[in-house]
Every structure is written in C-alpha cells, then in structure tokens.
C-alpha positions in Angstrom: 0.2 0.0 0.1 2.9 2.6 1.0 4.6 1.5 -2.5 1.1 2.3 -4.0 0.7 5.5 -2.2 4.4 6.4 -3.1 4.0 5.5 -6.6 1.0 8.0 -6.9 2.7 10.8 -5.0 5.9 10.6 -7.4 3.6 10.5 -10.6 3.0 14.3 -11.4 6.7 14.9 -10.9 8.6 11.7 -12.7 5.7 10.8 -14.6 5.9 7.4 -15.4 2.4 6.8 -17.3 2.9 9.8 -19.9 -0.9 8.5 -21.0 -2.1 9.6 -17.8 -0.6 12.9 -17.9 -1.9 13.7 -21.4 -5.4 12.5 -20.1 -5.3 14.9 -17.3 -4.1 17.5 -19.4 -7.0 17.3 -22.3 -9.3 17.1 -19.0 -8.2 19.8 -17.4 -7.5 21.9 -20.2 -4.4 23.4 -19.4 -0.6 22.3 -18.6 1.1 21.9 -15.1 3.3 24.8 -14.2 7.1 24.3 -15.2 9.3 23.9 -12.7 13.0 22.2 -12.6 12.4 18.5 -13.1 9.1 18.3 -15.2 10.0 19.9 -18.4 10.4 16.5 -20.1 6.9 15.5 -19.2 5.8 19.2 -20.3 7.2 18.3 -23.7 5.8 14.8 -23.8 2.4 16.1 -22.8 2.5 19.0 -25.8 3.4 16.3 -28.4 0.9 13.8 -27.8 -1.8 16.8 -27.8 -0.3 18.1 -30.7 -1.9 15.3 -32.6 -5.3 16.4 -32.6 -5.7 19.8 -34.7 -8.7 20.9 -32.5 -6.7 20.5 -29.3 -3.3 21.8 -30.6 -5.5 25.3 -31.2 -6.5 25.2 -27.7 -3.4 24.7 -26.6 -1.5 27.5 -28.2 -4.5 29.6 -27.1 -3.8 28.6 -23.4 0.2 28.9 -24.0 -0.7 32.7 -25.0 -3.2 33.4 -22.4 -1.4 32.4 -19.4 1.7 33.4 -20.4 3.6 30.0 -20.3 6.6 30.9 -22.4 7.3 33.6 -19.8 7.2 30.9 -17.0 9.6 28.7 -19.1 11.9 31.8 -18.9 12.0 31.9 -15.2 12.6 28.2 -15.4 15.8 29.0 -17.8 17.0 31.7 -15.5 16.7 29.3 -12.7 18.7 26.6 -14.6 21.4 28.6 -15.6 21.6 30.0 -12.0 22.4 26.2 -10.8 24.1 25.2 -14.1 21.6 22.4 -14.6 22.5 21.2 -18.0 19.8 18.4 -18.1 17.1 21.1 -17.4 18.4 23.5 -20.0 18.8 20.7 -22.7 15.0 19.4 -21.7 13.8 23.4 -21.9 15.5 23.7 -25.6 13.4 20.7 -26.7 10.5 21.8 -24.9 10.9 25.2 -27.0 11.4 23.6 -30.1 8.2 21.3 -29.7 6.5 24.6 -29.1 7.6 26.5 -32.0 7.0 23.5 -34.2 3.0 23.5 -33.6 3.0 26.1 -36.6 0.7 28.6 -35.3 0.9 32.3 -36.6 0.1 34.2 -33.4 2.5 31.8 -31.7 5.2 33.5 -33.7 3.9 36.7 -32.9 3.7 36.3 -29.6 7.2 35.2 -28.6 8.5 38.0 -30.8 7.4 40.5 -28.0 10.5 42.2 -26.6 10.1 40.4 -23.2 10.1 37.5 -24.5 12.1 36.9 -27.8 15.6 37.0 -25.7 14.1 34.1 -23.5 13.0 32.2 -26.2 16.4 32.4 -28.2 18.4 31.8 -25.0 16.3 28.6 -24.2 17.1 27.4 -27.8 20.9 28.1 -27.2 21.4 24.8 -25.4 20.5 22.3 -27.9 20.9 18.8 -26.3 22.2 16.9 -29.7 25.3 18.9 -29.0 25.9 19.0 -25.4 29.2 20.2 -25.2 28.5 23.7 -26.7 26.2 26.7 -26.1 25.6 29.2 -29.0 25.5 32.8 -28.5 22.4 34.1 -30.0 21.4 36.5 -27.1 25.2 38.1 -27.3 24.7 38.5 -31.2 21.5 40.4 -30.4 22.5 42.6 -28.1 26.4 43.2 -29.0 26.6 42.5 -32.6 23.5 43.3 -34.3 22.4 47.2 -34.3 19.1 48.9 -36.0 20.2 51.9 -37.6 17.7 54.3 -39.5 19.9 56.6 -42.2 16.4 57.8 -43.1 14.3 57.7 -39.7 11.2 55.8 -40.2 8.3 57.9 -38.0 5.5 55.3 -37.7 6.2 53.0 -34.7 4.1 50.1 -35.8 6.3 50.1 -39.0 9.2 50.2 -36.9 7.9 47.3 -34.6 7.2 45.3 -38.0 10.7 45.8 -39.0 12.2 44.4 -35.5 9.9 41.4 -35.9 11.1 40.6 -39.5 14.2 40.5 -38.6 13.5 38.5 -35.7 11.7 36.0 -37.8 14.3 35.8 -40.6 16.9 35.3 -37.6 15.1 32.3 -36.2 14.6 30.7 -39.8 18.0 31.1 -41.0 20.1 31.0 -37.8 18.2 29.8 -34.7 16.2 27.0 -36.2 18.1 26.5 -39.5 18.8 22.7 -38.5 15.2 21.5 -37.3 12.9 23.4 -39.8 10.4 20.9 -41.3 8.6 21.9 -44.5 5.4 23.2 -42.6 7.5 25.3 -40.1 9.5 26.8 -43.1 6.3 27.7 -45.0 4.8 29.5 -41.9 7.8 31.4 -41.1 8.0 32.7 -44.5 4.4 33.5 -44.9 4.8 35.6 -41.3 7.9 37.3 -43.0 6.1 38.3 -46.0 3.0 39.5 -44.4 5.3 42.0 -42.6 7.3 43.0 -45.7 3.9 43.9 -47.7 3.3 46.0 -44.8 6.8 47.7 -44.7 6.7 48.3 -48.6 3.2 49.7 -48.6 4.0 52.3 -46.1 7.6 53.1 -47.7 6.1 53.7 -50.8 3.1 55.9 -49.7 5.4 58.0 -47.5 6.0 60.6 -49.5 8.1 62.4 -46.7 10.8 59.3 -46.5 11.3 59.1 -50.3 11.7 62.9 -50.6 14.8 62.7 -47.8 16.1 59.8 -49.6 16.1 61.1 -53.0 17.0 64.7 -51.5 20.6 63.5 -50.7 21.4 63.4 -54.1 19.3 66.3 -55.6 19.0 69.5 -54.7 15.5 71.4 -54.2 15.1 72.5 -57.8 15.3 68.9 -58.9 13.1 67.8 -56.2 10.3 69.9 -57.1 10.9 69.2 -61.0 10.3 65.8 -60.1 6.8 66.4 -58.2 7.6 66.3 -54.5 6.6 69.2 -52.6 8.2 72.1 -51.2 9.7 71.7 -47.5 6.3 72.9 -46.2 5.7 69.3 -45.2 8.7 68.7 -43.6 8.1 66.5 -40.6 8.6 67.3 -36.9 11.7 66.4 -35.1 11.6 62.8 -33.9 10.4 62.6 -30.3 12.4 60.8 -27.6 10.4 58.1 -27.4 11.1 56.5 -30.6 14.9 55.3 -29.1 12.7 53.0 -27.0 12.1 51.1 -30.3 15.7 50.3 -30.7 15.2 47.1 -28.9 18.4 45.5 -30.5 20.9 48.2 -29.3 21.0 51.2 -27.0 22.4 53.4 -29.8 20.4 56.5 -30.9 19.5 56.9 -34.5 21.8 59.6 -36.3 19.7 59.8 -39.6 17.3 62.7 -38.6 20.1 65.1 -37.4 22.0 64.7 -40.6 18.8 65.1 -42.7 17.7 68.5 -41.6 21.5 69.9 -42.0 22.2 68.0 -45.5 22.1 71.1 -47.1 24.3 73.1 -45.2 27.1 70.4 -45.0 29.7 70.1 -47.9 28.8 67.9 -50.4 31.8 65.3 -50.2 32.2 65.7 -46.1 32.8 62.4 -44.8 29.5 62.2 -42.7 27.2 63.1 -45.6 29.0 60.3 -47.9 28.4 57.8 -44.9 25.2 58.6 -44.9 24.7 58.4 -48.8 26.1 54.7 -48.6 23.7 53.7 -45.8 20.5 55.2 -47.7 21.8 52.9 -51.1 22.4 50.0 -49.1 18.7 50.7 -47.4 17.3 50.9 -50.8 18.9 47.6 -51.8 17.4 45.8 -48.8 14.3 47.7 -50.0 14.3 46.3 -53.5 15.8 42.6 -52.1 12.4 42.7 -49.8 10.3 43.6 -52.9 11.4 40.7 -55.1 9.6 38.3 -52.3 6.4 39.9 -52.4 3.3 38.9 -54.8 3.4 40.4 -58.6 0.7 43.4 -58.0 2.6 44.8 -54.3 5.8 44.2 -56.3 5.3 46.1 -59.4 3.9 48.6 -57.7 6.9 49.1 -55.6 9.6 49.3 -58.4 7.2 51.5 -60.2 6.7 54.1 -57.2 10.3 54.0 -56.6 11.2 54.9 -60.4 8.9 57.4 -60.5 10.1 59.4 -57.6 13.7 59.8 -58.6 15.6 56.5 -57.1 17.4 56.6 -60.3 19.3 59.7 -58.9 20.5 57.7 -55.9 21.4 54.6 -58.2 23.3 57.1 -60.8 25.2 58.5 -57.9 26.4 55.3 -56.5 27.5 54.0 -59.9 29.6 56.7 -60.6 31.9 55.7 -57.6 35.5 55.0 -57.9 36.0 51.2 -57.8 39.3 51.5 -56.8 38.7 51.5 -53.0 36.0 48.8 -51.5 33.7 51.2 -50.3 33.4 52.5 -53.9 33.0 49.1 -55.2 30.1 47.9 -52.6 28.5 51.0 -53.9 28.5 50.1 -57.4 27.4 46.4 -56.8 24.5 48.0 -54.7 23.7 50.4 -57.1 23.6 47.9 -60.3 21.5 45.2 -58.2 18.7 48.1 -57.6 18.9 49.1 -61.4 18.8 45.5 -62.3 15.9 45.1 -60.0 14.0 47.9 -61.4 14.6 47.2 -65.1 13.2 43.7 -64.6 9.9 45.5 -63.5 9.5 48.7 -65.0 11.8 49.3 -67.8 9.6 51.7 -69.6 9.5 53.9 -66.2 13.8 54.1 -66.5 13.6 55.1 -70.0 10.9 57.7 -68.9 13.3 59.0 -66.4 16.0 59.0 -68.7 13.8 61.1 -70.9 13.0 63.6 -68.2 16.8 63.9 -67.1 17.3 65.0 -70.9 14.8 67.6 -70.6 15.9 69.0 -67.6 19.5 68.9 -68.2 18.7 70.9 -71.5 16.7 73.5 -69.5 19.7 73.8 -67.1 22.3 73.6 -69.4 23.7 76.9 -68.9 23.2 77.0 -65.1 25.9 76.3 -62.5 25.8 72.9 -61.5 25.2 72.9 -57.6 26.7 70.0 -55.5 23.6 67.7 -55.7 23.5 67.7 -59.6 24.4 64.7 -61.1 27.0 66.1 -62.9 24.8 66.6 -66.1 24.8 63.4 -67.4 21.9 61.3 -67.8 21.8 57.3 -66.3 22.0 56.2 -69.6 25.3 58.0 -70.5 26.7 57.2 -67.0 26.3 53.3 -67.6 28.0 53.6 -71.2 30.7 55.5 -69.5 31.2 53.1 -66.4 31.3 50.1 -68.8 34.1 51.8 -71.0 36.1 52.8 -67.8 35.7 49.6 -65.9 38.7 47.2 -65.4 36.3 44.9 -63.2 34.9 41.9 -64.6 32.0 41.7 -62.3 31.0 45.3 -62.9 31.7 44.9 -66.6 29.2 42.2 -66.8 26.7 44.0 -64.5 26.6 46.9 -66.6 26.5 45.1 -69.8 23.1 43.4 -68.5 21.8 46.8 -67.4 22.5 48.0 -70.8 21.0 45.3 -72.5 17.9 45.4 -71.0 17.3 48.5 -71.0 18.1 48.9 -74.8 16.1 45.8 -75.5 13.4 46.3 -78.1 10.7 43.3 -78.5 10.9 41.6 -82.3 7.4 41.1 -83.5 8.1 38.3 -85.7 5.5 35.4 -86.9 8.3 33.3 -88.9 11.0 31.6 -87.3 13.7 33.4 -86.9 16.2 30.5 -87.2 14.8 29.6 -90.6 17.3 28.5 -93.1 16.2 31.6 -95.8 16.6 34.2 -93.2 13.2 36.1 -93.2 13.6 39.7 -92.6 12.8 41.1 -89.4 10.2 43.6 -88.7 9.5 45.6 -85.5 6.0 46.1 -84.1 5.1 49.9 -84.0 7.2 51.6 -81.0 5.8 53.8 -78.6 7.2 57.6 -79.0 9.0 57.2 -75.6 11.2 54.1 -76.7 11.8 56.4 -80.3 12.9 59.4 -78.6 15.3 57.3 -75.9 16.9 55.3 -79.1 17.0 58.8 -80.7 18.9 60.0 -77.7 21.0 56.9 -77.3 22.5 57.2 -81.0 22.7 61.1 -80.8 24.8 61.2 -77.5 25.6 57.5 -76.0 26.5 55.2 -78.6 30.0 57.0 -79.7 31.0 56.9 -75.8 30.1 53.0 -75.6 31.7 51.6 -78.9 35.0 54.0 -78.3 36.6 51.0 -77.3 36.3 48.9 -80.4 37.0 52.3 -82.7 40.2 52.5 -81.2 41.1 48.8 -82.0 42.7 49.2 -85.8 40.9 48.1 -88.5 41.8 44.5 -89.7 43.8 45.8 -93.0 46.1 48.1 -90.9 46.9 45.1 -88.3 50.0 43.1 -89.3 51.1 41.7 -85.8 49.2 38.4 -86.8 47.4 37.4 -83.4 45.5 40.0 -81.2 46.7 40.2 -77.7 44.6 41.8 -75.1 44.3 41.9 -71.2 41.9 40.0 -69.5 40.0 43.0 -68.6 39.8 44.2 -72.0 39.2 41.0 -73.6 36.0 41.2 -71.4 35.1 44.4 -72.3 35.3 43.3 -76.0 33.3 40.4 -75.6 30.4 42.5 -74.3 30.5 45.4 -76.6 30.3 42.8 -79.3 27.1 41.1 -77.7 25.8 44.5 -77.5 26.5 45.8 -81.2 24.9 42.5 -82.4 22.2 43.0 -80.2 21.7 46.6 -81.5 21.9 45.7 -85.2 19.0 43.1 -84.7 16.6 45.4 -82.4 17.1 49.3 -83.5 16.7 49.0 -87.4 18.0 51.6 -89.3 19.6 53.6 -86.4 22.1 50.9 -85.7 22.4 50.3 -89.6 23.1 54.0 -90.1 25.6 54.0 -87.3 27.8 51.1 -88.6 27.9 52.1 -92.3 29.1 55.4 -90.7 31.2 54.5 -88.0 32.9 51.6 -90.5 32.7 49.6 -86.8 32.7 46.6 -88.6 36.3 46.7 -89.9 37.4 47.2 -86.3 35.5 44.1 -85.1 36.8 42.1 -87.8 40.3 42.6 -86.2 38.9 40.8 -83.0 38.7 37.5 -85.4 42.4 37.4 -85.2 42.3 37.7 -81.1 44.1 35.3 -79.2 40.9 34.1 -76.9 38.7 31.7 -78.7 35.6 32.9 -76.9 36.5 36.5 -78.4 36.6 35.2 -81.9 33.5 33.7 -81.4 31.8 36.8 -80.1 33.2 39.1 -83.0 32.1 36.2 -85.4 28.3 36.4 -83.8 28.1 39.8 -84.9 29.1 39.3 -88.6 26.3 36.3 -88.5 23.6 38.9 -87.2 24.5 40.7 -90.3 24.3 37.9 -92.4 20.8 37.2 -90.9 19.7 40.7 -91.5 19.7 40.4 -95.1 20.4 44.0 -95.8 21.8 45.3 -99.1 23.3 48.4 -97.7 25.1 46.1 -95.4 26.4 43.7 -97.9 27.5 46.3 -99.8 29.3 47.7 -96.9 30.9 44.3 -95.9 32.2 43.9 -99.8 33.7 47.5 -99.9 35.9 46.9 -96.6 36.6 43.3 -97.9 35.3 42.0 -94.7 34.9 38.5 -95.8 38.4 37.9 -96.0 39.1 37.8 -92.6 36.1 35.3 -92.2 37.6 33.3 -94.6 40.8 33.4 -93.1 39.5 32.6 -89.6 37.4 29.5 -91.2 40.5 28.1 -93.1 42.4 28.2 -89.8 39.8 26.7 -87.6 39.0 24.3 -90.5 41.0 21.3 -88.8 39.8 21.8 -85.5 36.4 20.3 -84.2 35.1 22.8 -82.0 32.3 25.8 -81.7 34.1 28.5 -83.5 34.8 25.9 -86.3 31.0 24.7 -86.9 30.0 28.4 -86.7 32.1 29.3 -89.6 31.1 26.7 -91.4 27.4 27.3 -90.9 28.2 31.2 -91.8 29.1 29.8 -95.8 26.5 27.1 -95.9 23.7 29.5 -94.7 25.2 32.2 -97.8 24.9 29.1 -99.8 21.4 28.1 -99.1 20.0 31.4 -98.5 21.3 32.5 -102.3 22.7 35.7 -101.1 24.5 36.1 -104.5 25.9 39.7 -103.9 28.1 37.8 -101.1 29.0 34.9 -103.3 30.2 37.1 -106.1 32.9 38.7 -103.4 33.6 35.3 -102.2 34.5 34.0 -105.6 37.5 36.4 -106.0 38.5 35.4 -102.5 38.5 31.6 -102.8 40.6 31.8 -106.1 43.4 33.0 -103.9 42.9 30.1 -101.7 45.0 26.7 -102.1 43.1 23.6 -103.6 41.3 21.3 -101.2 44.0 19.2 -101.0 46.0 21.6 -98.5 43.3 22.2 -96.5 41.7 18.5 -96.0 39.4 20.0 -93.5 37.5 22.9 -95.0 34.3 22.7 -95.7 33.4 22.1 -98.9 30.8 24.6 -99.7 33.6 27.0 -99.8 34.7 25.6 -103.1 31.5 25.0 -104.8 30.9 28.4 -105.6 34.3 28.6 -107.4 34.0 30.0 -111.1 32.3 27.6 -113.4 30.7 25.6 -110.3 27.8 27.7 -109.9 25.0 27.5 -112.1 23.6 30.7 -111.1 26.8 32.5 -111.6 25.4 35.0 -113.8 22.7 36.0 -111.2 23.8 39.0 -108.6 22.0 40.8 -106.0 19.8 39.3 -103.0 16.7 37.2 -103.4 13.5 39.1 -102.5 
C-alpha cells in the first residue's frame, strides 16, 4: 500500500505513465506549471496533444493567454544559475516543440521584446550538441544594431521591421537545422505579411522618399520631380523613438543629419557615409520587394522609379571602383538598377528622357553640388562600362544596358529559318523612339569607342591580337551589345555601322588570341548576314570583311570545335539562302585559296562556289 501511495505521489513529478499525464491535461485544459524536473514531461504532453488539430489550437491559445513561455523563461534563469545542463537541454527541446506547433499567433507572441530573448536563450542549449552552447543573445545585443539613415516615424512599421528581422534570424540561424517544411512555410508567410506592410508604408510615405532622393538632388530638382516644397517637413522625432531600438542602445543619427544636409559640404565624410547607408537601405528594400506578390512588387518598383530613385543609383554607379566602399556602392547600385529594369523598364526610359529635358533646360546654369554632373543615367552606364577594369562590374553594367536598350521583335516566322526572313519591328511607342534617338545621338560613341580604337583589320599586321583579360571581357560585352542592337534597332543601328565603319574594327577581333572573343566577333557578322540588308552587304564587300572571316574559317577548319562549326555554318547559310551579292565577293577570295587537298578539313561549300561551278553564276543581288 505504501508502495502504491509512493507511486501516486511521485507520478506528477516523474511521470512514469505519460498517457495519464496527457489525459489529465486534456480533461483539465491546462499544462502543469513549469518547474525544474518536469520539463521533459511537459514536452511529451505537448507532443501528444498536438496530434489533434482542435486540441492543438486550444493548447496554443492557452500558452499565450497564460503566458506559459514567460514561466519557462523563469525556469531558464533558475537552470542557468544552478548550471543544470539536463534542465537546460530539456527547455531547448520543449521550446522547439512549441515552435513546431506552426501557429502564426504563437510566432507573433514570442517576438515581443520581453519574450524573444528568453526564447532564443532556451534554444542556445541544443541537446544534440551537449558540449556546445550558442551565443544568440550576445549576437542580438552586441553585434546586431538597428540603424536608420532615414528615420521611419511610424512606430508600428518600426515594430514590424524588428519582428521581420527576428523571424529571419529564427528561420536562417536558430531553427535552420530542425526546420520542417510546414514550419518553414509558416515562418515565410509571417515574414511576407510583414514585408508587404513595410513596402506599402514606404511607397506611400512621400516624406521618406523625399528625404532619400533629397540626399542626391537639390531642391529645384526635387520640385521638378513632383515633390512638394519643404512645407511638409516633418517635426523632429520625439525622444520615445529610441525605445523602439530593442536590438541596441545607440541613438539614431539619421534625422539629425537630414535636417542639415543642405548646409554640409557635398563631399564631407559624414554625408558620404549617410549616402552609402541609404544606398544599402534601398538595396534591402528592393530585395524585400522581390519576395512579395507581383502586384505589390510592380507597384513598389514603379513608385520608386517615378520618385527619382535613379538619381541615387546614378550616384552609386559613379563611385570609384578602386576602393572597397566604392566597389560596394557600384555593386549595390547595379543590383537596384537590375531589379527596377526587371519590373519597369519603360519607367526607367521615361526617367532618362526626363533627365534629358531637365539637363537641357539647366545646361547654362551653374551646377550645384547635388546635380548629377549633367549626365543622364544612360550616358553614365556607357561611361562606367568603358572605364571599368572589374569583370563583375562590366558584366553587371552590360546586362543593364542590354535590358534597357532591348526592343522586342514582332516576328511571326521562325528566326532560325534557313532563308533568314527579314525582321520587322512592331510600331514603337514615342518614348522608345525618343529614347533610342537620344542613345544614338549622344551615347553610342561613348559606348563603342573602345572598339573604334582597335585598328582596322587591314592595318593590323601583327598576326594574333593580344589583349588583357579586362579588355577582352569588355570587347566581349561590346560585341554582344553591338549584335543585339543590329538585330533590334533597325535603321538607327544600320546607319551607325555604316557611318562609323565599326565592322572593320570588329573584324580585327577575329584574330584575337581568346577563342571566345573570336566567337563573339563572329556572331556580330552572323547577325549582319541574318539581317539580309543590301546596304550592309555592300558595306561588307567594300571593306572586304569576308576576307578575315574566310581566313578564320581556314585556320579553324581542322579543329572540331564550336568556332569551326560556326564558321562553316556561316558559308552554308550563304549558299542555301542564295545571297548572290556575297557569293560574287567570295569567288574572288576563293581563287586565292590553295586547293582543298592542302586544307583537308575545309568545308566543301567554300569551293562549290568557285568560277564555273555555280549554275547561277550570272545572277547577282539579294533574293527578294
């Protein structure tokens, strides 16, 4: 009897029969008060109850209403004072079990200031790594700091920013090893809801956007962009705002510098530091915008573009790439521009044209410190690509230029058809036409000047063309852009190629040491062949551009690689498409080539068109 009584008295503490504990909890509707020694039983009870969805919902409500997690935090303090490792490991397992209930309101509950640090404190003692302890609390209190280069006045949005950071910290660091798919989706949805609220607030906060753009422009430009005068300037932030910085104790310095930015020297170190911080802020905002749904995403990037964010991007891209901070700004500015171009390329073109009109109006005015140096974003992109020696920056800017200047083609026929149909563009809108007109009038010479600096192939007598790695990468991007423009920009690109004689300079790259550069230059001539334009064909014959192409084909004829196949396909296309105006030019060049026996790997189609072998040798011109 005494043994039975002993068993009854010890069962609430030790829990030899978990089913009894689970049944009693279901009947009573509450968990036992957490104390040292019973935490493993609490965890088992929660796992058993969570199998039933209705009871699990009641359990989550009970934990929040009764502030059960706060009681667990008190037990954590006792266990840490006593250095009770077993209880600390049990608390970590119990907290993981509670978080794995996958309840949205539960995550909102633990994100509060007086609970979150205790929650991550329990999760520092992972029982699967008994000899190690994480330092989540030290990181949040000492390393992680909440800083606002441009202050956000709404405390609710500040709170959501803190909650979003904490949710990401839980997802990516604290729970990264134990997450299952359902918990991962719940955390992502909580983060997404907060991000949507943050984005909606920022794009509707005209004062915030005005302060962002105002760092890079003067008041006159702000008025032109549609911002109101300083009448809407907000009052200074109250002292209560510092209490929102729950992750650190330092004060915000954004508001202090914003009110006096106009009186500071433009190149002072504090203002440069603040500008860099704002660029990183915009980068984070764009990264956040990529995660939200499409309507909210489109509205965000369209609003940012309309409010003049391109001026901030322009400042970032203009930084020198020699120092790490300047390279970081170029990278961040390029990422922002790429995100905007992916969602609102028309808006970027409109902003460039607005810059053109403003700079024409103010062309005789004295340039103030915050004017963008009398240069549009498009002109700056061309200049940065040409001057850059960093391969990553070159790739970033070249891709931005490709997207910005891309004009979709309206082709019903297969573009890879053997006969090469002529390409027609759909009727362009006036903005695109003005944008292209500005580019070919003011920017195209800046962009392709490195290609023009290459000697013409007739004047290049050094054999193989040797270039540095940076220069090779630049020529590669320029050849791809030139081929793309020739295919999409119709008469404007054709006129530029005819007037600048750029094809003879690109032909020199067919003698480059790097095979991928030779292939890029060859793709340009393949695009010209595909265009089936008589004026371009006459130009190629005038500069004798087929000779370096033929020389390259003979050199690569014995090799089985992509370049050799491309060269052979070039002449096969001429033969099948019956481009007689080029056939006649080839006959002259083929006569000077040794017989096939001396070049066993050469393509037979090169010699099928020799004099006397072409049944249509008397026909000239281009097929209609």
